[in-house]
N, C-alpha and C positions, 0 to 999 in steps of 0.2 A: 546539465543541459542535454547530454546524450540520452538520459533516461526519458526525458520529455519527448525527444525526437522519436525514440522507439515507441513510446506510448501512442503518439499521434499516428505513426505509420501503422501500428497494429490496429488501432481503431478504424482507420481508413480502409485497411485491408479487410477487416470484418464487414464493413458496410459494402465494399465492392463485391465480396464473395456472396453476401446475402442478396444483392441485386441480381447476381448471375444465377441464383437459385442453387448454389453449391452447398449452402448451409441450411439446416433445419430452422424452424420458426424461432426457437428459443436460444439459438446459438449466439446471438448478439449479446445477450446477457452474460453468457459464459466467456466470450472473448473479452468483454469489458471487465469481468471479474479477474481474469488472468492478467490483464494489463495493469489493473490496480495492485494485484499481488506482486507483480514484478517491479513496479515503479515506486511504490510507497516505501519499502525499506531503504533504498538508496537515498531518497530524499530526506527521510528522518535521520539517517546516519550522517548525512552532510550537515544537517542542522545541529546534531549533537556534538560534532567535532568542534564547532565554533563556540559552544556554550562554555562559559567559565565555571570551574568547579568551586563551589562555596558551601558553607554549612547550611544555607537556606535550601539547597537543592536536595538534602538528604531526605526530608519528609516526602516531597513529591516522588522521589525515586524509589522510596520504600513502600509507597501506598499499595502496590500490587501484592507485596508480601504481607502487609498488615491485613488487607481484605481477605487474602487466602487463609491466614491464621485465624481470623475472626469466623470464618466459615466452619472451623472445627470446634469452636468454643461453644 
């Protein structure tokens, strides 16, 4: 919940600074990107902590490695 609060505060701060003219024209996209980069990992880690470990999860978890290895084949 705290990461969502920080995300909203950062977005509002970016809008406020843009209205004051303190930020250049493309800065809103940069601020939004930073907010996403900061808030996405904690949300995904919170979801992963509650996921049960089972054999069915091995294939989805290893897909990144399978695709990486297929790139060299």
